[in-house]
N, C-alpha and C positions, 0 to 999 in steps of 0.2 A: 381044567380047560375043557370047554364043551367041544364036541365033535362038529364036523361040518354040517351034519343034518340037524343037530341041536341048535347051532347058530342060525340056520335058516329058519327054523321054527320059532326061535326066540326073537328074531329080527336083529341079531347082532351081526355086524359086518365081519366077514371072514378076513383074516390077515393074509396078505399075498405071500406066496412062497418067496423066500430069499433067493436072489439071483445067484447063479453059480459063478465061480471065479473064472471059469473058461469063457462064459458068456460076456462077462465084463471085459476080459482081455481082448476078445474079438471086437467088441464095440469100440474100445479105445484105439485098437490098431487101425480099424477102418477110419475113424475120425482123424488120426494122424496121417494116414495115407491121403485122405482127401485134402487136408491142409497142405501137405507136401506137393500135391498136384496143383493146387491154387498158386503156391509160391513159384513152382517151375513154369507154369503158364504165364505168370506175370513177368518173370525173367525173360522168357522167350519173346513176349510182346515188346518189352522195352528194348531188347537186343535188336529186334527186327525193325521196329518203327520209332525207336528213340531218337534217331538223328532227325527224322522228319518233324518231331515234336520239340526239338531243341535240347534234348537230353543226350549227352554223349558220355561215354566212359573214358577212363584214363587211357592214354596212348593213341587215341583216335584223333586224327587231325580234324580241326574244326575250321570254320570260316574265319573266326577271330581267335587268335591265341595270345594269351597273357605272357609277356616277357619278364616284366619286373615292376616293382613299386618302391618308391623312396618316400617315406613319411617325412613331412616338413613341420607338422604340428598336429594338434588335435583335429581330426577329421579333415586334414589337408595333406596333399602329397602330389607327387609326380608319378605317373604310370606310363609304361611303354607297352604297346600292343602291336602285334603284326596283323595287318589286314590288307587283302588284295595286293600282295607283293610290296607293300609299304610298311615301314615302321612308323607308328604314330606316337609322339610324345604328348601326353595329355596332362594338363593341370586339373586336379580333382579336388573339389571342396565339398562341403556338406550340401550346397545348393546348386552347384553348376559343374560342368565339365568343359574345359576349354582346350582347343587344339593349340599346342605351343609350337610344334613343328612336325614335319614329316620328311622321311627320307626313303630311298629305295632300300630294299632288303640287302642289296649288295653293298650299300654304304654303312651298314650296321656295324657297330664295334664288335670285334672278335679277338681272338688270341693274337692276331698280327696287327690290329689297328686299335690304338688306345682310345678310351672313351673321350678324353679331352679333345682329341682331334675331330672325332665325330660331332661333338657338341659345338666346337668352333665352326665347323662347316655348316651345321644346322643353323647356327646363329646368323650366318651370312645370308641364308635363304629367307629368313624371316618366318613368320607364322601367322596364324589367325585364330579366330574362335569359331566353334561349331555353330 
């Protein structure tokens, strides 16, 4: 193996020194810290501005809350959502969403009020489509 001066005289490129293990460890650690910082910054931004962008986490109240869904067939069903103090019963198909009926949240079925009674009362008020 020629020495560094012989390589320079002969025009042979000198091989770079192998990197040290400590240098590689520091380089990898800094890259991981940078990545962790980017992830934490993204988490902070979503937590602070996510509600404004329509992104919300679990447990946070939203404007519209999903109550339940009853599938009736392929890509068909009845959904119940709470919106603006009302419970909306929606007929959902592949191509449309129709308002079947709406009630106040106080008229919603619960442990003391059976679903059939709420449905019968809702049927008396009629419904419409969106």
